[in-house]
C-alpha positions in Angstrom: 48.8 -163.3 -78.0 50.5 -165.2 -75.2 54.2 -165.9 -75.3 53.6 -169.6 -75.4 51.4 -169.2 -78.5 54.3 -167.4 -80.3 56.7 -170.1 -79.2 54.5 -172.9 -80.5 54.1 -171.2 -83.8 57.7 -170.3 -84.4 59.7 -172.8 -82.4 58.4 -176.2 -83.4 61.5 -178.0 -82.0 61.5 -176.1 -78.7 62.7 -178.2 -75.7 60.0 -179.4 -73.4 61.4 -177.6 -70.3 61.3 -174.3 -72.2 57.7 -175.0 -73.5 56.6 -175.7 -69.9 58.4 -172.6 -68.7 56.5 -170.3 -71.2 53.2 -172.1 -70.7 53.4 -171.4 -67.0 55.2 -168.1 -67.3 52.6 -165.4 -67.9 52.8 -164.1 -64.4 56.6 -163.9 -64.5 56.5 -162.0 -67.8 53.9 -159.5 -66.4 56.0 -159.0 -63.2 59.0 -158.2 -65.4 57.0 -155.5 -67.2 56.7 -157.4 -70.5 53.2 -156.0 -70.8 52.9 -154.9 -74.4 53.2 -156.7 -77.8 56.2 -154.7 -78.7 58.1 -155.6 -75.5 57.2 -159.2 -75.9 58.3 -159.3 -79.5 61.7 -157.8 -78.6 62.1 -160.2 -75.6 61.3 -163.2 -77.7 63.5 -162.1 -80.6 66.5 -162.1 -78.3 65.5 -165.4 -76.7 65.0 -167.1 -80.1 68.4 -166.1 -81.3 70.3 -166.9 -78.2 68.7 -170.3 -77.7 68.5 -171.3 -81.4 64.7 -171.3 -81.4 64.6 -172.7 -77.9 66.6 -175.8 -78.8 69.8 -175.0 -76.9 70.4 -175.5 -73.2 74.1 -174.8 -73.0 76.7 -173.3 -75.3 78.3 -176.4 -76.9 81.7 -175.2 -77.9 81.9 -177.7 -80.8 83.1 -175.0 -83.1 85.3 -175.4 -86.2 88.7 -173.7 -86.1 87.4 -171.1 -88.6 84.5 -170.3 -86.4 86.7 -170.0 -83.3 88.8 -167.4 -85.0 85.7 -165.6 -86.1 84.3 -165.4 -82.6 87.3 -165.4 -80.3 90.2 -164.4 -82.6 92.8 -161.7 -82.6 91.2 -158.2 -82.9 87.8 -159.7 -82.3 87.8 -160.9 -78.6 89.9 -160.4 -75.6 91.0 -164.1 -75.8 92.8 -163.3 -79.1 92.9 -166.9 -80.2 95.3 -167.5 -83.0 94.7 -169.8 -86.0 97.2 -172.3 -84.6 95.4 -172.4 -81.3 92.0 -172.6 -82.9 93.2 -175.7 -84.8 94.0 -177.4 -81.5 90.8 -176.2 -79.8 88.4 -177.1 -82.5 85.6 -179.5 -81.3 86.9 -179.4 -77.7 84.4 -177.4 -75.7 85.9 -177.7 -72.3 89.3 -176.6 -73.5 87.9 -173.8 -75.6 85.8 -172.3 -72.9 88.6 -172.5 -70.3 90.8 -170.6 -72.8 88.3 -167.9 -73.7 86.1 -167.6 -70.6 88.3 -169.1 -67.9 91.8 -168.8 -66.5 93.3 -169.0 -70.0 92.0 -165.5 -70.5 92.6 -163.6 -67.3 90.8 -160.4 -68.5 87.6 -162.2 -69.4 87.8 -164.5 -66.4 87.9 -161.5 -64.1 85.0 -159.9 -65.9 82.9 -163.1 -65.6 84.0 -163.9 -62.1 85.5 -167.2 -63.2 88.0 -167.9 -60.4 88.6 -171.6 -60.4 89.9 -174.1 -63.0 87.0 -175.4 -65.1 84.8 -172.4 -64.5 85.0 -171.4 -68.1 83.2 -174.6 -69.1 81.0 -174.9 -66.0 79.6 -171.4 -66.5 79.5 -171.3 -70.3 76.4 -169.9 -72.0 73.4 -171.2 -70.3 69.6 -171.1 -70.8 67.3 -169.0 -73.0 69.5 -165.9 -72.9 72.8 -167.8 -72.5 73.8 -166.5 -69.1 77.6 -166.7 -69.0 80.1 -166.6 -66.1 80.1 -167.6 -62.4 79.4 -164.0 -61.3 76.4 -163.7 -63.7 75.0 -167.0 -62.4 75.3 -165.8 -58.9 73.8 -162.4 -59.7 70.8 -163.8 -61.5 70.2 -166.2 -58.6 70.2 -163.3 -56.2 68.0 -161.1 -58.4 65.5 -164.0 -58.5 65.7 -164.4 -54.7 67.1 -167.9 -55.1 70.4 -167.3 -53.4 73.3 -169.2 -54.9 71.1 -171.8 -56.7 72.3 -171.0 -60.2 75.9 -170.7 -59.2 75.8 -174.0 -57.3 73.7 -175.8 -59.8 73.9 -174.2 -63.3 71.6 -176.8 -64.8 68.8 -175.2 -62.8 68.9 -172.3 -65.3 67.4 -174.5 -68.0 64.8 -176.3 -65.8 61.1 -175.8 -66.5 60.7 -174.3 -63.0 63.4 -171.6 -63.4 64.2 -171.1 -67.1 62.4 -167.8 -67.5 63.6 -166.3 -64.3 67.3 -165.5 -65.0 66.4 -164.3 -68.5 63.8 -161.9 -67.2 66.2 -160.7 -64.4 68.8 -159.9 -67.0 66.2 -158.2 -69.2 65.0 -156.0 -66.4 68.6 -155.2 -65.2 69.4 -154.0 -68.7 66.3 -151.7 -68.9 65.3 -153.6 -72.0 61.6 -152.8 -71.6 62.4 -149.1 -72.0 64.6 -149.9 -75.0 61.8 -152.0 -76.5 59.4 -149.1 -76.2 61.8 -147.1 -78.4 62.0 -150.1 -80.8 65.8 -150.0 -80.3 66.8 -153.6 -81.1 70.5 -152.6 -81.5 70.8 -151.3 -77.9 68.9 -154.3 -76.7 71.3 -156.6 -78.5 74.2 -154.8 -76.9 72.7 -155.3 -73.4 72.0 -159.0 -73.9 75.0 -160.0 -76.0 77.6 -157.6 -74.9 78.1 -156.9 -78.6 76.2 -157.4 -81.8 76.8 -161.0 -82.6 73.9 -162.4 -84.6 72.3 -158.9 -85.0 70.7 -159.6 -88.4 69.2 -162.9 -87.1 67.7 -161.1 -84.1 66.1 -158.6 -86.5 64.7 -161.5 -88.6 63.2 -163.1 -85.5 61.7 -159.8 -84.4 60.1 -159.4 -87.8 58.7 -162.9 -87.8 57.2 -162.4 -84.3 55.8 -158.9 -85.0 53.9 -160.2 -88.0 51.9 -162.7 -85.9 
């Protein structure tokens, strides 16, 4: 079964740019080594979770105070957002991402290569695998032989022409095909997410895909 067939069955609300990317993406998937049903199922499970069933272009940041604490709170994330801070940041995506990904969180900003004011918002989660950070946008552009395209124009990450490319570059860089062959969804999740956020949902997506 082609990837686009899976997408059409399981992601009825998928964005048109993503549908086009998958419809025209067989050669890209093959080039990335996604050449078996098991590898494809694991790739799509991660994609479906990260992109909300291919309905999300960018991380919105419109979180409630409770959710901010759950994701970015003390003893959870390097940002260590307090409940008082979360109350002020709730619903304010630009301020939130500057605080947790940008200069408001020097440790994470350094990790993500976010060096300028506003980078936290500009380079927030992006595309079908939610590429995050200036450095990652630059690296994926270079891996895709597109120079600084994604760093200079982050919106290109979600275009029909390019949507699959950074996701596949990240997949290959993380040796996720080899992990897929071992059916190791936990390690794949760690590579893609940096942790295990949404782990059960990723498993659920995999099971749905594998049954097709």
